[in-house]
MARMIMI-767196 format. One line per field, with one value per residue (C-alpha): y, x negated, z negated; chain. Coordinates in nm, 2 decimals. Layout:
! MARMIMI-767196
y: Y	... .
x: X	... .
z: Z	... .
c: A	... .
***
This chain:
! MARMIMI-767196
y: -2.48	-2.53	-2.20	-2.20	-2.01	-1.94	-1.92	-2.27	-2.57	-2.75	-2.62	-2.73	-2.73	-2.91	-3.12	-2.91	-3.12	-3.48	-3.72	-4.08	-4.35	-4.67	-4.91	-4.72	-4.63	-4.26	-3.93	-3.56	-3.30	-2.94	-2.76	-2.42	-2.26	-2.38	-2.59	-2.94	-3.19	-3.56	-3.82	-4.19	-4.40	-4.56	-4.22	-4.19	-4.55	-4.47	-4.20	-4.47	-4.27	-4.47	-4.42	-4.51	-4.78	-4.53	-4.28	-4.54	-4.64	-4.27	-4.25	-4.58	-4.49	-4.13	-3.97	-3.68	-3.41	-3.59	-3.63	-3.47	-3.19	-3.36	-3.17	-3.26	-3.15	-3.13	-3.18	-3.15	-3.38	-3.37	-3.46	-3.19	-3.14	-3.44	-3.52	-3.61	-3.67	-3.66	-3.50	-3.60	-3.30	-3.29	-3.27	-2.99	-2.80	-2.83	-2.77	-2.59	-2.43	-2.08	-2.02	-2.15	-1.91	-1.62	-1.69	-1.80	-1.84	-1.47	-1.36	-1.61	-1.50	-1.13	-1.22	-1.40	-1.12	-0.88	-1.07	-1.34	-1.63	-1.93	-2.30	-2.59	-2.69	-2.33	-2.34	-2.67	-2.51	-2.20	-2.43	-2.64	-2.33	-2.12	-2.36	-2.30	-1.98	-1.83	-1.92	-1.77	-1.44	-1.45	-1.49	-1.22	-0.98	-1.07	-0.96	-0.64	-0.54	-0.59	-0.40	-0.71	-0.58	-0.69	-0.38	-0.52	-0.52	-0.89	-1.02	-1.26	-1.40	-1.37	-1.69	-1.65	-1.75	-1.46	-1.68	-1.69	-1.48	-1.70	-1.59	-1.70	-1.65	-1.53	-1.79	-2.10	-2.03	-2.31	-2.37	-2.16	-2.10	-1.96	-1.69	-1.62	-1.25	-0.99	-0.77	-0.44	-0.36	-0.09	-0.32	-0.59	-0.34	-0.27	-0.64	-0.69	-0.44	-0.62	-0.99	-1.21	-1.45	-1.73	-1.73	-1.62	-1.25	-1.10	-0.81	-0.64	-0.63	-0.53	-0.71	-0.56	-0.70	-0.58	-0.56	-0.90	-1.04	-1.10	-1.04	-0.78	-0.65	-0.29	-0.20	-0.36	-0.24	-0.37	-0.56	-0.35	-0.48	-0.12	0.03	-0.18	-0.05	0.01	-0.26	-0.54	-0.90	-0.93	-1.02	-1.29	-1.44	-1.42	-1.58	-1.86	-1.92	-1.91	-2.17	-2.39	-2.36	-2.44	-2.73	-3.05	-3.24	-2.95	-2.86	-2.60	-2.83	-2.70	-2.44	-2.22	-2.18	-2.13	-1.84	-1.69	-1.73	-1.57	-1.27	-1.19	-1.22	-1.00	-1.17	-1.11	-1.27	-1.56	-1.61	-1.61	-1.86	-2.08	-2.09	-2.16	-2.43	-2.59	-2.58	-2.72	-2.99	-3.09	-3.10	-3.30	-3.55	-3.57	-3.64	-3.91	-4.06	-4.05	-4.21	-4.48	-4.55	-4.56	-4.79	-5.03	-5.02	-5.11	-5.39	-5.52	-5.51	-5.69	-5.95	-6.01	-6.04	-6.28	-6.50	-6.49	-6.60	-6.88	-6.99	-6.99	-7.19	-7.44	-7.49	-7.53	-7.78	-7.98	-7.97	-8.10	-8.38	-8.47	-8.49	-8.70	-8.94	-8.97	-9.05	-9.30	-9.47	-9.48	-9.64	-9.89	-9.98	-10.02	-10.23	-10.45	-10.49	-10.58	-10.85	-10.99	-11.00	-11.16	-11.44	-11.49	-11.52	-11.69	-12.04	-11.98	-12.00	-11.69	-11.61	-11.29	-10.97	-10.94	-11.26	-11.08	-10.79	-11.03	-11.22	-10.90	-10.80	-11.14	-11.21	-10.86	-10.77	-10.40	-10.32	-10.57	-10.44	-10.09	-9.90	-10.09	-10.17	-9.96	-9.79	-9.74	-9.47	-9.63	-9.50	-9.63	-9.41	-9.20	-9.45	-9.40	-9.63	-9.73	-10.06	-10.18	-10.39	-10.25	-10.26	-9.93	-9.85	-9.82	-10.20	-10.34	-10.41	-10.54	-10.78	-10.91	-10.98	-11.15	-11.37	-11.41	-11.25	-11.12	-10.85	-10.88	-10.67	-10.47	-10.17	-9.95	-9.72	-9.60	-9.24	-9.24	-9.44	-9.40	-9.65	-9.82	-9.68	-9.31	-9.09 .
x: 4.05	4.03	4.07	4.31	4.18	4.40	4.09	3.99	4.15	4.17	4.46	4.75	5.11	5.44	5.66	5.93	6.00	5.88	5.90	5.78	5.72	5.74	5.63	5.30	5.26	5.21	5.40	5.38	5.46	5.56	5.47	5.59	5.30	5.46	5.16	5.20	4.99	4.93	4.97	4.93	5.15	4.85	4.77	5.12	5.09	4.75	4.90	5.08	5.40	5.64	5.92	5.71	5.96	6.24	6.03	5.94	6.31	6.40	6.13	6.22	6.59	6.52	6.68	6.44	6.67	6.68	6.30	6.17	5.92	5.58	5.25	4.95	4.59	4.48	4.15	4.03	3.84	3.78	4.15	4.29	4.45	4.56	4.68	4.38	4.57	4.93	4.94	5.13	5.31	5.09	4.77	4.93	5.03	4.69	4.47	4.65	4.98	4.86	4.65	4.94	5.18	4.93	4.84	5.17	5.46	5.48	5.51	5.78	5.97	5.95	6.08	6.38	6.45	6.45	6.71	6.53	6.75	6.68	6.76	6.80	6.44	6.32	6.56	6.40	6.05	6.16	6.31	5.99	5.77	5.98	6.24	6.62	6.59	6.33	6.52	6.84	6.65	6.52	6.87	7.02	6.74	6.82	7.18	7.08	6.83	7.10	7.37	7.59	7.80	8.12	8.34	8.69	8.94	8.99	9.30	9.21	9.31	9.13	9.10	9.20	8.85	8.69	8.40	8.50	8.70	8.95	8.97	9.16	8.87	8.95	8.88	8.86	9.13	9.00	9.22	9.10	8.77	8.51	8.26	7.96	7.89	7.75	7.98	7.87	8.00	8.21	8.38	8.42	8.60	8.84	8.90	8.98	9.25	9.40	9.37	9.65	9.55	9.78	9.80	9.59	9.60	9.61	9.37	9.21	8.83	8.54	8.21	7.88	7.52	7.22	6.88	6.80	7.10	7.30	7.68	7.82	8.17	8.17	8.53	8.86	9.22	9.55	9.77	10.07	10.31	10.43	10.09	9.85	9.49	9.40	9.19	9.30	9.37	9.71	9.92	9.67	9.68	10.06	10.09	9.86	10.06	10.39	10.26	10.15	10.49	10.69	10.49	10.69	10.66	10.68	10.34	10.45	10.40	10.05	10.06	9.81	10.03	10.34	10.16	10.06	10.41	10.57	10.34	10.30	10.65	10.95	11.29	11.41	11.09	11.13	11.49	11.37	11.09	11.34	11.57	11.28	11.15	11.50	11.53	11.19	11.25	11.57	11.38	11.11	11.37	11.54	11.21	11.14	11.48	11.42	11.08	11.25	11.51	11.25	11.04	11.33	11.43	11.08	11.07	11.41	11.29	10.97	11.19	11.42	11.12	10.95	11.26	11.32	10.96	10.99	11.32	11.16	10.87	11.11	11.31	10.99	10.86	11.19	11.20	10.84	10.92	11.23	11.04	10.78	11.05	11.21	10.88	10.79	11.13	11.10	10.76	10.88	11.18	10.97	10.72	11.01	11.16	10.82	10.75	11.11	11.07	10.73	10.87	11.17	10.99	10.67	10.83	10.96	10.61	10.64	10.34	10.45	10.55	10.84	10.99	11.02	11.20	11.44	11.50	11.61	11.84	12.00	12.06	12.20	11.93	11.94	12.06	11.85	11.53	11.66	11.36	11.08	11.26	11.45	11.40	11.06	11.02	10.78	10.60	10.38	10.24	10.54	10.81	10.97	11.23	11.36	11.28	11.53	11.42	11.07	10.86	10.76	10.41	10.28	10.35	10.31	9.94	9.97	10.25	10.05	9.75	9.96	10.15	9.88	10.10	10.00	10.17	10.27	9.98	10.23	10.00	10.27	10.22	10.45	10.56	10.79	10.99	11.34	11.45	11.79	11.85	11.88	11.84 .
z: 1.30	1.68	1.87	2.17	2.47	2.78	3.00	2.91	3.08	2.74	2.54	2.32	2.44	2.37	2.60	2.77	3.08	3.14	3.43	3.41	3.67	3.46	3.74	3.76	3.40	3.43	3.48	3.46	3.19	3.22	2.89	2.77	2.96	3.29	3.40	3.55	3.36	3.43	3.15	3.12	2.90	2.72	2.57	2.42	2.29	2.14	1.93	1.73	1.68	1.46	1.71	2.02	2.13	2.13	2.32	2.58	2.62	2.68	2.95	3.12	3.12	3.25	2.95	2.97	2.83	2.49	2.47	2.14	2.11	2.11	2.09	2.31	2.39	2.75	2.93	3.29	3.53	3.91	3.97	3.75	3.41	3.21	2.86	2.64	2.32	2.18	1.84	1.52	1.37	1.06	1.28	1.49	1.17	1.01	1.32	1.59	1.47	1.36	1.68	1.90	1.74	1.77	2.13	2.27	2.02	1.91	2.27	2.34	2.03	2.13	2.48	2.32	2.09	2.38	2.57	2.77	2.87	2.66	2.72	2.48	2.50	2.41	2.12	2.00	2.02	1.82	1.55	1.55	1.50	1.26	1.11	1.08	0.87	1.09	1.41	1.26	1.21	1.56	1.70	1.48	1.59	1.95	1.88	1.70	1.97	2.24	2.04	1.98	1.70	1.54	1.52	1.57	1.28	1.18	1.01	0.74	0.41	0.07	-0.13	-0.49	-0.60	-0.41	-0.30	0.07	0.30	0.47	0.83	1.14	1.38	1.73	2.00	1.77	1.51	1.29	0.99	0.70	0.87	0.63	0.71	0.49	0.44	0.20	0.00	-0.16	-0.51	-0.36	-0.11	-0.38	-0.61	-0.32	-0.27	-0.64	-0.60	-0.30	-0.39	-0.53	-0.80	-0.69	-0.31	-0.01	0.04	0.39	0.46	0.75	0.74	0.96	0.99	1.09	1.11	0.92	1.07	0.92	1.10	0.79	0.82	0.60	0.53	0.61	0.54	0.41	0.43	0.30	0.54	0.63	0.89	0.96	0.99	1.20	1.26	1.62	1.79	1.56	1.64	1.46	1.76	1.86	1.51	1.50	1.84	1.73	1.41	1.59	1.84	1.55	1.38	1.69	1.82	1.75	1.54	1.30	1.15	0.90	0.61	0.53	0.25	0.42	0.73	0.51	0.34	0.67	0.80	0.50	0.49	0.86	1.00	0.94	0.88	1.24	1.37	1.13	1.25	1.62	1.54	1.35	1.65	1.88	1.65	1.64	2.01	2.07	1.82	1.99	2.32	2.15	2.01	2.36	2.52	2.26	2.34	2.71	2.66	2.44	2.71	2.98	2.77	2.71	3.08	3.17	2.92	3.05	3.41	3.30	3.12	3.42	3.65	3.41	3.38	3.76	3.82	3.56	3.72	4.07	3.93	3.77	4.09	4.29	4.04	4.05	4.43	4.44	4.19	4.39	4.71	4.54	4.41	4.76	4.92	4.65	4.68	5.05	5.04	4.78	4.99	5.30	5.12	4.98	5.33	5.48	5.22	5.27	5.65	5.62	5.40	5.63	5.96	5.85	5.86	6.22	6.37	6.59	6.81	6.97	6.80	7.05	6.90	6.56	6.72	6.91	6.58	6.41	6.70	6.75	6.38	6.32	6.05	6.12	5.77	5.59	5.75	5.84	5.71	5.88	6.21	6.46	6.79	6.95	7.21	7.47	7.77	8.04	8.31	8.41	8.27	7.93	7.76	7.42	7.27	7.01	6.71	6.71	6.40	6.23	6.36	6.00	5.95	6.30	6.28	5.93	6.04	6.33	6.11	5.83	6.09	6.35	6.62	6.96	7.17	7.54	7.67	7.88	7.88	7.72	7.42	7.13	7.16	6.86	6.60	6.46	6.19	6.18	5.83	5.83	5.52 .
c: A	A	A	A	A	A	A	A	A	A	A	A	A	A	A	A	A	A	A	A	A	A	A	A	A	A	A	A	A	A	A	A	A	A	A	A	A	A	A	A	A	A	A	A	A	A	A	A	A	A	A	A	A	A	A	A	A	A	A	A	A	A	A	A	A	A	A	A	A	A	A	A	A	A	A	A	A	A	A	A	A	A	A	A	A	A	A	A	A	A	A	A	A	A	A	A	A	A	A	A	A	A	A	A	A	A	A	A	A	A	A	A	A	A	A	A	A	A	A	A	A	A	A	A	A	A	A	A	A	A	A	A	A	A	A	A	A	A	A	A	A	A	A	A	A	A	A	A	A	A	A	A	A	A	A	A	A	A	A	A	A	A	A	A	A	A	A	A	A	A	A	A	A	A	A	A	A	A	A	A	A	A	A	A	A	A	A	A	A	A	A	A	A	A	A	A	A	A	A	A	A	A	A	A	A	A	A	A	A	A	A	A	A	A	A	A	A	A	A	A	A	A	A	A	A	A	A	A	A	A	A	A	A	A	A	A	A	A	A	A	A	A	A	A	A	A	A	A	A	A	A	A	A	A	A	A	A	A	A	A	A	A	A	A	A	A	A	A	A	A	A	A	A	A	A	A	A	A	A	A	A	A	A	A	A	A	A	A	A	A	A	A	A	A	A	A	A	A	A	A	A	A	A	A	A	A	A	A	A	A	A	A	A	A	A	A	A	A	A	A	A	A	A	A	A	A	A	A	A	A	A	A	A	A	A	A	A	A	A	A	A	A	A	A	A	A	A	A	A	A	A	A	A	A	A	A	A	A	A	A	A	A	A	A	A	A	A	A	A	A	A	A	A	A	A	A	A	A	A	A	A	A	A	A	A	A	A	A	A	A	A	A	A	A	A	A	A	A	A	A	A	A	A	A	A	A	A	A	A	A	A	A	A	A	A	A	A	A	A	A	A	A	A .
***
């Protein structure tokens, strides 16, 4: 077996803290000896751990706190300490474990027992070296050495089968929370006198700790509502049960709580709790009703808003369709008038566009061609005037091309057009 020597720069340690620079493929480890050590990812890969991919993912995602305990051997070169090899657990156990515990582990254990602060990583190392049972003994020894004793009277309930003591534990108050403990024959005989065969039996009990850390019942006493032992947690337990019983919806449907309630509370207290329970339940129902009304009002507002939005969308859609229809009909009417005008004046042999305008005026065709003819607003330099019988500018060029017409070349321009036929 390889001997560990603190004076040598080659030693065995476990990962306590680790940092990894994935782009460069290396990082640094702080072991439990509080020495900073270089490592390369290729060394970890070379160890052929079955969970290497998961380990690499933890490193790359910087989830260092969840990195497991892994053993390693160091060496030293001109640049300093580095990880020479990562160890599988079976190799550590067979080659290095005993010496590591002798040289380092025992001193760490004694420091923990004597009250040294411990973090989660130190707890992992203690579990790794001594297992769950050994770790439990270390922690109980830590409590014993630092005078952490359970001396308060606890109110609990005996189960009819006597295997467990059913206790409402201070702080957590877990339902029928069970505590493992040792019972001497003397204490067991006292419990036999107190227990009920059919239902949980309330008792007071004290717990102590042996040197081994094992909990032991040191004394028991019958529950008596008229004679409470000093320094007991009865009022805390009763307050907790009352809170459970009065929280709506009513939770006192569990047999265990019913038994607690029946045993611990006097009739006057039960009446007060019942009144409180009824009042709280009424408030609960009222709150439920208010919530229902608020929910229905919100749904109604949402429905109205939805219908209004749908109606506005319908109106806008119909208005757009109506506008499209008007424009389409207007264009169809203008196109029909243009074709009719073209056919009417083509045989007349006009050569000037002004002749078409004069023809419309003199033959009173304002209504017949009221969409494509009308009043042209003209301007030339600083002069403006209205020309009657003018052709809609949209059709003027087309008319001139279709009939081969020329304009008068007056140098004037069109400023606006108003058809004979209004909307």
